[in-house]
N, C-alpha and C positions, 0 to 999 in steps of 0.2 A: 553669431551663430555661423558657419560656410552655409554659403545660399546653396551650393550642390550636396552637401550630406542634409540638408533639411529638405531639399527635395528628392533625393533618394528614399527619408525616411517615410515621406509621403506616399511615393509610391508601392512600396512595400503596403504601409498600410492599407491603402486601395485594391492590393493586390490580393491583401486578406480576405478580402468579400467575394474573390473568385477571379477568374479568368478575365484578363483585361487586353483590347487594344491599343497598338499602340497612339490611333488618332484617339481614344477616351482616356489612355494616359495624358497624353498631351492637356489636353482638356481640365485635368484634374489641377495639374500643378501651373496650366496658363501660359506655359512656355511652345517653342518652336518644337515640332517633331525630331527635329536632328539631336535637339537637345538632349530631349528624354530619349532618345537611341544610345546615343551616347553613354549615357546613366544608366540602360539597360542594358548595353555588353558590358560596362564594366559590372554591375552586379553579379552579372549573367556567368562571366570569367571566374568570379568567387563562390556559384550556385547560390546563388539567394535566390536569383531568379532562374527561370528555364522558363524555353519556348513550348507552346502547345502546338502542335500543328501548324500552320502555315501563318495566321493573323495576331493567336492570343498568346500572353504572356502570363507565367503565371508563379507563385511562390519555388522557390528552389528548396534543395535536400538540405543546406547548410542551417537554414533557419531553422530547422528543425531536431535537426542535430543538437545546435545552441539550447536550442529550448528544453529537449532531452538532460543535456548535459546542467543547465542550470538546476534543472529539477535534481537532479540525481546530488548536487552538492548541500540541498538544502538537508539541513539537521531534522532527522524524520520525530527525533524523538521533541522538537521543538516545536515543529508543524502541529504534531498531535497534539502539546500539550492543551490546550482549550477542550478537546473532546473526551479527554483523560479527566480533567480538574472538573467537569461538567457531568459525568456518568458518578464521578465520586461522591459530587455533591447530590445529586438526584437518588442515588438507591440508597448511599452512607457507607455500602461495602468497600472491600479493599480490590482497588484495579491496578492491575499489573501490565507495563509493554515490555513485549521480550524481541528481540530478532534471531535471526540464525546468522553465527557466524563459526567459517572454520572448520564445520561438522558441528559444533556446538549449540543451543538456545541460551541467549544470555538472555536474562532481565536486563533492560535498559534504563527504564523508570517502575515508582511504586508511589500509589496515591492509598494511606493508611482509612481502615473503618474509622468510622467516628464512635463503634462500640468497644469497650473495654476489651473485647477477646480479639486478641490481634494475634497473627500470622507470623509466622518465625520464614520470612524471604527478605532478600536485601537486593540493592541495583547493583548489579555486576557479578550475582550468585547464577552458576549455570542452572539450568531447568532440565529434570530428565531426557530423555527423548522418548521414550516408552509411556510414560505415567503424567504428563502436564498436559491440561488442553492448549498452551498457547505452544506448545514442541508439536502435537496434533495437529495443529491449523497450519503451519510451516513448512512442516512436511509432507503433511497430504496435497499442498500448492507445488512440488514439484511433479515432472516429468514421472512417467512411469517405472522408467531404468532408474531413476535417483533413490526413487520411495524405495525399490527393492536394495537397493544398495545400503540406504540406510537400514533397514530393517536386518539384512544380514550384519550389520557391523557391531549393532546393537549388543550389550552385557543385560540379558532382562531380569535383573536384579529386582524380588518380589518386596516389593515396599509396603504392602498391604496384602490380605484377601482379596481385595479388587484388581490387582494391579497386573496386566498384560503381562505373558510369560514367553511366548512362540511368535516367530516371524510372520505365521500365516492369521494369527487373531493381530498382531499390528497392522498388517496390510489389510484386511479386511475393515477394520477400525477404523485407515487412513480412509478406503474408500467411503466407508460414510460421512466422515466429515466432509470428503472432498463435493459430496453431493447435497448434505444438506445448508451448507456454507459456514459451520460453526462446530464447536468441540466440546465432549464433556468429560471433565473428570469427577467421577464419582467413586471418590474415595480411594484413588488408585496410588495418590501422591504421598499421602498423608490422613490417616484414619481418622474420621469425625470433619471433614473437608471435602469441600466439593467446588469446585470452577466450573463458569463455562466461558469461552473463547473466539473469536470471532477474528478475520483478515484484515490486518491494513493495505491498501494496495499505493501504489504509483504511479505514474501519467500512463505507463503503459500497460499497467494492468497486474504489473507483477506484485503478488504478494511481497511485502519488504518488512514487514513486523506484525505482531501480532497483540490484541489487546484481551482481557479478561476481567471477571469478576468471580472473585475467591469468597466463600462463605466458613465461616463454620456450623457445622451441623444444630448447633445447640440456639445458633439464630436464626435459623431457617434452611427448610427439608430441601432435599432435592427439586420435587415438585415446585416448591415454591421460589428457588433462584432459575427453571425452568421458565416459569411465567415472565422474567425480565429478559428472556432471550430478545424479543424483540427492541427491548430498549438496548440491549447492548449492541443489536444490530445496525440501531440508527447510529449508536456513536461511532461503532469502526465507519459507516457510511461518513459521515463528517469528519473522518479523521482521514478515511482516505481523499475526501474532496480536499481539504487541506494539501495532502501529496500531491495533488494537481490529477486524481481519478476523475474521469468524465462520464464513466460506463463502459460496459464492453462494448456498446454498437462505436465507439470511435478506439477503442483501447487495442482489440483485438483485430 
């Protein structure tokens, strides 16, 4: 192993604990300050380290950029698979994962119900924006101007007697979803099927997917499904953690 590279990595690990002086860093790697200063200058030139005041050094922006790039390259579907599988095993109901791509919400994963009554859905199928819980979660996470644009773009096909049919109703529903942190589809997409969905966030706190529980009414009424919302939210929190989310205190 390169001795200089090894020392540079030790310095970065030390700076991860907070700003340090040149003397502290030299003591950490047990070399003369002039050697540490050369390493720091090299790291500083690539923005891995930056000066903090007159005496201190701290981690630079390049490290954070690399970390976010690495997280962005992770396959969300693969990352959240354990949480989806656990939710399906715990509840026995159909679990979906969906993402927003180029103006459409697409189902990207599915775990079937253990019951004989199955839902007609499949990976790769589009989820209507105005009447599915996963789509409501994904659109509700957008800034208001984007929500407005989506609401104007929708053709409000009336799928069931409960389907939202106007932009005004849709935007009001999105506001409720954003406030409570989950969405409900009460027989809006398919009659006798209801669904609840919650967001999956990445390291920045950005909603990158939505996960849902879907149940035929013959198996569980709406009140029974709503009783499972805490279980769904726990699963979405676990899925978000697998995507690097550590809470709004650090992500916002």
